[in-house]
N, C-alpha and C positions, 0 to 999 in steps of 0.2 A: 535391337535392344531396347524397348522405353526404361530410362531411369529411373529405381524407384525414387517417390519421395522420402527425401531427406527428415525426420520426425522433430520437432520441436524441441525435445531436449538435447538432440545431437548439434541442431544449429547453435543452438545457446549453451552450449558445453562450456566452450572456449572461453568464455565471459564469469563462470563459475563455478570451475574446477580448482582453478588457481588460488581462492581465494578463501572456499572452504574448508573451517576447521571444526571439524568434529569429534577429536580427541581418539582418532585413530593417530594421529603423528604429533610429533615432540613438538611443542609451536616459539619459535623465536620470531619476537614485535620489527625487535633489531633486520631481521633480514627479510623482512614485507617493502617492497618499494614503492613508495608514495607516487611516483610520477610516472608510473605503470599506463599505458595506451591501448596495450592488447594489439600493436598492430595496426588499426585505425589511427584513419585523421579525423577531425573534427565531422565532416560533413557527413563522412561515412558512420561516424555517433549518431548523428543526431538521426538518422533513417533508422537505425539500430531502436533509437529510443522513441519514435514515435511510430511503431509500430510492435513496439509492448506496449504501448497506449493502446492502441486500438486493440490488443491481446486482452488486457487486464478490462477493459470495459467488458468484455463481451465474455469473458470468464465471470465476474464479479455481479454480473447483471442472471448467471445461472449460478452461483454460490447461492445468491440473494431466495433467490426457487425453489434450490431445492432444500433448504433450511436444513443442512446437518453438518458442515462443519463448519467450521470459525477460523480465523488469519489474524494473526498477532503478530507485528512486525514492531521490534527495537530500536530506534537508533538513538546510537551512543558516540560522544567522538567529544574534541577539543572544542573548544570554542571558536566561533570562526570555521570549523569544517567542511561547514554545506549543510547541515541534520534540514533545517527549514525549507531549500531551496530545494533542496533533493528530493522533500516530500511533499512540495510545491507541482513539481516539471513531471515526477516519473504519475501521480495521480492524477493528473490535468485528464477531465475530462468524464471522470469516471463518478458517478450519479451518488451523490453524499446520501440519501438515502442510505446507505447499506457501506458507510465507509467511516469512522469519526478519528480526530486524531485529540489527542491531548495531550500535553504539554504538564512537564510537571520540574515545578520548581521547589525553592526553599518551603521547605515543608511548615504549614501551617500549627498554629498552637491544638485546634482539634486535631489533626493529622498526629501529634508529637505522640497524644491521649491513647492511640491504636498500636501497634506493633508495623515491624520498617515495612510490612508488605502490604500491607491493611488500602492505601490509600492507591493504590494500582492495584488491587484484586478488585475493590468495586468499581474499578473503569473499564477491566477484562469484553472484549466485545462475546454480544449474542449468537448464536448458532445463524450461521447463513451472512454475516457482518465480519469487515473490515477492522482491526481496530489497531488503529500505530498508534505505540508511545514514542513521544518527542522527549526522550531519556526517559530514566525507567526505576525498576527497585532496585538496578545495580549501581546508582548512585547512593546507594546506603550501603554499597563496598569498595567504595569511593573517593566523594570525597570526605566522607567520616573517615576513612583511611587515612587519607592526606593530611584531615586537620583535626585529630581525636576530638578538641576540644569543643568538635559538635557532635560528635557521641555522647558526650556528657549529659547534653541538652536531651537526649531521647528516654530519660525518665526510667531508664534499665535499671533493673534491682543489680546494685553493687558486685555481690557477691557469683553473677551471669557473666559482666564481663571482664571475662576473660583472655592470656593470648591466642587462645585458641576460637573467638568470638569471628574472626573472618576465614577461617574453615568451616565453621558451623553455619555463618550463614550462606557457605559456596554451600555445602549439604542440603540447605534449609530450600534453596532457589532450584538445584537442579533435582529435586525431589517432586517443589512444585512444580514445574515445568513436566517433568515425565508425568506429574497426574496429570495435565493440562493436552499435550497432546492424547493421551490414550482416554479424554471425553474426548476426543475430535475436532482437537484447539493446534490447527499448524505453524508453528512460531519458528522465526526468522529472524535472527541479529544481529543487523550489519555496524561494527565499529570504522566510524569512516575516520580510514587512518592518513592526517594530514600532518605536512611537514612541519618542525617549527619557521624554517624559512618564506612557508606561502601563510603561515597562520598572519607573520609580520605582514607581507605586502598588503593581507585584508582586512588586517587592522588598519593600514596607513588608509586604503581602499574608506574604509570607511569614514576616515575622520574630514578625508577629502570632500568626498561628493555631499552636501547637506542634505540632502535622500533617504543616507543610509548610517546619518551620526546617532537617530534612533537607538542604532543598535548597537553601539558602541556603550561601555562601562567602565571604570578603571578599576572595578573587580576581573577585569578579565586580563588585565596585567600583571595585577598582581598575581594571577593563577598562571600565568605566563613562568610567575618565577620557580616556579614547581614543576617545570616541565617534563622533567628526569624522574619524579618524584611519581607523576600521572603515567608514563610511559611504563612502570617499570609494573604499578597496582593495574593498568590494562590486561598488561602479558599475563600477569595470573590471575584477571578472573578471566580471562578465556580459555586459558589451562585447566580451570580449574571446573567452568560450566559449557565445555564444548561438549556434545552427547550428538548422534544422528539424529534425535526424533527434537535438538535443541542448540541445531548449529551455530556456529557464529561465522557471520562473512565478512574480514577482512579487506575493506576496500580500498584500493588508491586513491585519494580525495582531491589530489593536488591538483588535478586538474575536473571539474565539475562534469563535465559531458561525461566525462568517462566512469566515474562514480554513478550518474545514471544510469547510464548501460547496463554496469555488474545486476545494480540494482532491483530496476526493472525486468532484465532476464531472470534473477534469481526467482523473484515472485513470479509471472508467468508461471516459469516449468515448474516453478513448487505446483501453482495451481491446476495446470494440465499433469500433470499427475495422479490428481482428486479425479480423473474422468466424468467431471463435474456434465451432469445433465437437467435439464427442463422435467418438472415432474412429470409422468406419464397419466393420465385419462384413464380413470377403468372404465369397462363398457357399460353399467348403467349410467354411468356419470354422458358416456359418449351418447347411450342412448336419447338422454333429457337433454343433452344440446342438441339432436335434430330437433326435435319438436321443438325446443325453443326457433330455431332457428328458421325451422318452416314456416311458426307463427307470427315471426317479426315478416319475414316475405308475402305472407298474405296481407298483413296489415299495411306493407306498403304499397300492395300492387290494389290494394282499397281503394289507397288513398289519393291518387294520380287516375284522373278523371279526362277521357278525351273528348274534345271539343267536338261540337257540333258537325253535322257534315257539312251544313252551306259556309259554316264559320272557316271550315276546312280551307274548302274552294275558294272565297274572297280571299283567304292571306297569300295564297297558291299565285292568284291572277294577279296582286299586289306584287310577287315576286316575276310575274312573269313567267310560270310555271303553265307549263299542260292540265287542264283539268280534268281527271279521269271522268268516266262515265255520262251519264247524260248532255248530249252538248245542248249548251243555250244558245238558243237564234238572236242574231244581233239585233238592235232595236232599226235598223233600216230593212229590216225583214218582217 
């Protein structure tokens, strides 16, 4: 009996389901293992990563051609969690024409003259494209909450800055993501969950390797001092903004290769679920294409001239090949 082929979703589910948080269950960040490897070794993981790259490239081409859906991918995580390297590794080989990465750093004075979601809203992906946010509007519920002084610089009318501001922002974000999903934007949110111990090791690596010194900032060390606070706020964010149409994926990030297995699997599974297809050409266009093809073929046949018969014979003699047709008598005869 022929074995039924396994669907892509079934093949990848063990790298997706354990890490998906969609509001259907209580979430505790402390219960999430940062060193998980999914029963794989690195060699097996690399094979899955490469397979997902090929799948992603294929899906992205169809997404772009169909021009109906868009994909918004959000990466959040502590410093040195591996956001930059994950984006580079997972999207290697994807056509840059249909994919754009936007990194959000400290807001500029111009950005502070707008609402907290303005700068990310203008960077949303168009239909048919993939938009990747390296940090996002979630920073305005994270850093500003850990450092309240930053909130004071956002020019919000004082009477609106109440004890409920974080709950209100969660509500606004949830409504915004629900709106986007209803317009055809698929939202995937990744929190790269790295341990404090692994962060320390990566900081030391950056200091020891001259080529990585540029990645290090003294601010990284000062923010590390707020580790417990950041973890509590991240837990609150995931709890209040997880939804079936905009789930969080809490990705074990101590092993970068496994984080990439999870991220790539989530993305290709989501795209697979969209039933993407290249657009079909209507009957009228097919008839026009047939006429154009015929004209091009005729143009090609007119452009090829057959060599003269005498020249053909001489060419064959030069190659030692027999000459068909009338035999030419030798000079001796």
